[in-house]
Legacy VTK file of the C-alpha trace (Angstrom):
# vtk DataFile Version 3.0
C-alpha trace
ASCII
DATASET POLYDATA
POINTS 282 float
48.020 -22.598 -47.249
47.471 -24.683 -44.114
48.003 -23.480 -40.558
51.453 -24.608 -39.585
54.349 -24.281 -37.178
57.853 -24.715 -38.653
60.618 -25.226 -36.121
64.274 -24.978 -37.175
67.800 -24.754 -35.744
71.000 -23.181 -37.004
73.649 -25.821 -37.248
76.688 -23.661 -36.542
75.516 -22.054 -33.309
73.163 -22.488 -30.402
70.212 -20.650 -31.966
66.743 -22.051 -32.603
63.758 -20.613 -34.365
60.083 -21.010 -35.122
57.820 -19.689 -37.846
53.984 -19.870 -37.507
51.271 -19.089 -40.004
47.542 -19.363 -39.101
44.418 -18.708 -41.103
41.638 -21.211 -40.248
42.597 -21.022 -36.573
42.111 -17.241 -36.608
38.823 -17.466 -38.577
37.393 -19.985 -36.090
38.481 -17.947 -33.098
36.751 -14.794 -34.465
33.775 -16.453 -36.153
30.493 -14.763 -35.222
32.206 -12.036 -33.254
32.083 -8.429 -34.375
35.527 -7.436 -33.156
36.725 -3.953 -34.000
39.743 -4.133 -36.349
42.324 -3.123 -33.669
40.958 -5.823 -31.326
40.988 -8.503 -34.015
44.600 -7.610 -34.894
45.716 -7.796 -31.245
43.940 -11.152 -30.764
45.506 -12.467 -33.943
48.978 -11.507 -32.768
48.239 -13.132 -29.373
47.243 -16.398 -31.047
50.417 -16.409 -33.092
52.480 -15.660 -29.937
50.793 -18.475 -28.018
51.687 -20.953 -30.784
55.335 -19.738 -30.827
55.588 -20.073 -27.079
53.846 -23.450 -27.206
56.557 -24.568 -29.626
59.128 -24.462 -26.852
57.139 -26.625 -24.470
59.181 -29.616 -23.406
56.293 -31.487 -21.753
52.638 -32.274 -22.341
50.493 -29.348 -21.313
49.453 -25.798 -22.282
50.952 -22.308 -22.244
48.697 -19.278 -22.021
48.877 -15.515 -22.276
46.402 -13.494 -20.270
46.032 -9.760 -19.591
43.357 -7.840 -17.799
43.347 -4.074 -18.226
41.573 -0.842 -17.295
41.841 0.461 -20.845
39.715 -0.209 -23.963
40.880 -3.922 -23.742
39.505 -5.372 -20.541
40.546 -9.005 -21.203
43.000 -10.714 -23.586
43.575 -14.445 -23.573
45.261 -16.936 -25.856
46.661 -20.426 -25.241
48.201 -23.278 -27.047
48.863 -26.957 -26.223
51.929 -29.070 -26.898
49.885 -30.581 -29.759
49.477 -27.071 -31.295
45.809 -26.664 -30.524
45.197 -22.950 -29.946
42.238 -20.676 -28.922
41.809 -17.085 -27.857
39.408 -14.291 -27.014
39.422 -10.566 -26.421
36.962 -8.284 -24.601
37.043 -4.612 -25.595
35.130 -1.395 -25.409
34.013 0.298 -28.688
36.577 3.021 -28.092
39.554 0.819 -28.860
42.047 2.302 -31.344
45.370 1.309 -32.772
48.144 2.247 -30.356
50.636 0.790 -27.915
49.629 -2.265 -25.945
49.962 -0.208 -22.804
47.411 2.318 -24.117
45.034 -0.486 -25.155
45.268 -2.396 -21.871
45.688 0.513 -19.543
49.292 -0.227 -18.550
48.443 -3.618 -17.019
50.416 -6.853 -16.849
50.670 -9.873 -19.077
50.633 -13.212 -17.278
52.273 -16.193 -18.955
51.172 -19.548 -17.443
52.660 -22.976 -18.175
50.335 -25.777 -17.115
51.908 -29.210 -17.491
49.603 -32.233 -17.444
51.879 -33.577 -14.675
53.941 -31.362 -12.440
53.815 -27.854 -10.996
52.088 -24.873 -12.648
54.379 -21.970 -13.453
53.501 -18.257 -13.934
55.643 -15.349 -15.201
54.537 -11.691 -15.044
55.395 -9.359 -17.875
54.989 -5.594 -17.371
53.447 -3.953 -20.384
56.172 -1.324 -20.604
57.024 -1.711 -24.264
55.092 -0.480 -27.286
54.079 -3.833 -28.760
53.145 -7.363 -27.662
56.184 -8.804 -29.359
58.505 -6.461 -27.436
56.800 -7.342 -24.164
57.365 -11.023 -24.869
60.976 -10.412 -25.718
61.309 -8.677 -22.362
59.795 -11.714 -20.675
62.396 -14.082 -22.070
65.217 -11.737 -21.322
64.153 -11.147 -17.693
62.624 -14.496 -16.739
64.486 -17.013 -18.845
67.735 -15.047 -19.453
67.473 -16.008 -23.135
67.944 -13.352 -25.825
64.843 -13.662 -28.056
63.577 -11.923 -31.194
59.816 -12.121 -31.870
58.029 -10.672 -34.847
54.214 -10.788 -35.007
52.075 -9.818 -37.973
48.335 -9.951 -38.730
45.799 -8.804 -41.371
42.093 -9.488 -41.709
42.667 -13.033 -43.023
45.887 -14.396 -41.528
48.335 -14.001 -38.714
51.874 -15.220 -38.216
55.062 -14.845 -36.374
58.795 -15.516 -36.406
60.912 -16.220 -33.350
64.647 -16.629 -32.907
66.145 -17.547 -29.586
69.575 -18.145 -28.190
69.873 -21.543 -26.568
71.802 -22.349 -23.371
75.386 -22.777 -24.503
75.351 -20.022 -27.061
78.389 -18.465 -25.354
80.474 -21.340 -26.710
79.611 -20.496 -30.319
82.729 -19.600 -32.319
80.818 -17.181 -34.570
80.686 -13.964 -32.459
78.490 -12.204 -35.006
75.928 -14.976 -35.429
73.078 -13.534 -33.289
73.507 -10.048 -34.600
73.551 -11.342 -38.200
70.523 -13.608 -37.776
68.349 -10.928 -36.115
69.248 -8.364 -38.776
68.169 -10.841 -41.500
64.984 -11.700 -39.650
64.117 -8.061 -39.281
64.028 -7.652 -43.067
60.797 -9.679 -43.054
57.720 -7.705 -43.857
54.065 -8.507 -43.082
53.036 -9.277 -46.631
56.010 -11.595 -47.135
55.553 -13.547 -43.880
51.797 -13.958 -44.314
51.897 -15.040 -47.950
55.037 -17.137 -48.466
55.339 -20.778 -47.434
57.510 -21.155 -44.301
60.239 -23.236 -45.904
60.475 -20.824 -48.828
60.659 -17.813 -46.545
63.348 -19.370 -44.356
65.449 -20.104 -47.412
65.063 -16.458 -48.576
66.096 -15.154 -45.200
68.863 -17.551 -44.221
70.138 -19.126 -47.460
73.740 -18.356 -46.534
73.397 -20.077 -43.150
73.459 -23.760 -42.358
69.942 -24.540 -41.127
68.036 -27.712 -40.317
64.235 -27.847 -40.466
62.069 -30.061 -38.263
58.897 -31.550 -39.807
56.128 -29.003 -40.116
53.467 -29.321 -37.426
49.831 -28.539 -38.140
48.164 -25.844 -36.061
44.468 -25.913 -35.364
41.743 -24.268 -33.271
40.998 -26.351 -30.205
38.965 -25.504 -27.152
39.406 -27.794 -24.171
36.094 -26.922 -22.563
33.876 -29.837 -21.696
30.708 -30.676 -19.869
32.752 -32.190 -17.094
34.829 -29.053 -16.609
31.635 -26.959 -16.586
30.060 -29.251 -13.973
33.185 -28.875 -11.888
32.811 -25.078 -12.106
29.199 -25.374 -10.957
30.297 -27.430 -7.960
32.563 -24.602 -6.857
29.516 -22.292 -6.770
27.825 -24.619 -4.392
24.450 -26.413 -4.272
22.396 -23.553 -2.881
23.427 -21.041 -5.480
23.013 -23.500 -8.343
19.531 -24.536 -7.207
18.624 -20.874 -6.757
19.665 -20.245 -10.360
17.708 -23.271 -11.548
14.570 -22.006 -9.799
15.000 -18.545 -11.239
15.869 -19.530 -14.850
14.365 -23.002 -15.323
17.755 -24.382 -16.296
21.376 -23.316 -16.005
23.037 -22.512 -19.305
26.784 -21.978 -19.449
28.356 -20.720 -22.698
32.043 -21.158 -23.475
33.470 -17.717 -24.407
36.114 -19.329 -26.634
34.066 -21.605 -28.862
30.412 -20.654 -28.068
29.603 -24.233 -26.991
26.520 -24.263 -24.710
26.196 -26.583 -21.708
22.736 -26.891 -20.166
22.000 -28.246 -16.687
18.537 -29.131 -15.320
17.102 -30.557 -12.147
18.447 -34.097 -12.732
21.880 -32.826 -13.609
22.089 -30.834 -10.342
20.838 -33.750 -8.310
23.594 -35.883 -9.870
26.088 -33.283 -8.732
24.753 -32.338 -5.305
21.980 -34.767 -4.406
18.324 -33.797 -3.848
17.887 -30.115 -3.015
17.487 -29.502 0.702
15.451 -26.303 1.072
16.267 -23.986 3.922
LINES 1 283
282 0 1 2 3 4 5 6 7 8 9 10 11 12 13 14 15 16 17 18 19 20 21 22 23 24 25 26 27 28 29 30 31 32 33 34 35 36 37 38 39 40 41 42 43 44 45 46 47 48 49 50 51 52 53 54 55 56 57 58 59 60 61 62 63 64 65 66 67 68 69 70 71 72 73 74 75 76 77 78 79 80 81 82 83 84 85 86 87 88 89 90 91 92 93 94 95 96 97 98 99 100 101 102 103 104 105 106 107 108 109 110 111 112 113 114 115 116 117 118 119 120 121 122 123 124 125 126 127 128 129 130 131 132 133 134 135 136 137 138 139 140 141 142 143 144 145 146 147 148 149 150 151 152 153 154 155 156 157 158 159 160 161 162 163 164 165 166 167 168 169 170 171 172 173 174 175 176 177 178 179 180 181 182 183 184 185 186 187 188 189 190 191 192 193 194 195 196 197 198 199 200 201 202 203 204 205 206 207 208 209 210 211 212 213 214 215 216 217 218 219 220 221 222 223 224 225 226 227 228 229 230 231 232 233 234 235 236 237 238 239 240 241 242 243 244 245 246 247 248 249 250 251 252 253 254 255 256 257 258 259 260 261 262 263 264 265 266 267 268 269 270 271 272 273 274 275 276 277 278 279 280 281
């Protein structure tokens, strides 16, 4: 089963939906990392959520979820591009256990950032007041976007996935007063085993076979890290020439590792001179 995002719309009302299923993306994001099982599950859910949120992007760019906490989870990040390239990471202490997201992150905040290739960057803040990540994201859409949203997130050791339903602007004109209530009740009958093992089109037919529904073409989801040597060089420039040359003198070379994909970027004397010019000693 390939990693995929299936978008769909209900023809008789202003409600849209998305269904995501990832396996290879999750395996690549966690490869070589000895995450405790609760941490792996939270990261898997975050990757699924990032893809679902990326599915509503109306421009070229990326959407990211990021949380820093004082609990067992000190950092959680996941992002997805409009082309469905996703990546993520999590930093935890060994003491992490299953529990509410507030307990795991120490009652912090979740920051949702939309970064268009052109235009202004946008950030929304989500208080981690609910029990689960999916409930916190539902709160975000209700408060920030004024759009009723249902999000279900599931993960096991091999796969992760999610289902999202969302009212669209104009739902109030829908003749079927019971539509949203009916659709969310049907969606909530989905269990983890079913969502993670059944092909998206088949699952949607099982859930909503009595509704008129249109499917968009499936979109492949894949792991993609947008780190580069150029971006790393830009980060070194922000440190400044003196600090970079001091690091070079101390270490013999500057090595920068990407936390998402483990790619290593190495910079020597010639590389720093290309960035800053010859070193002027003070």
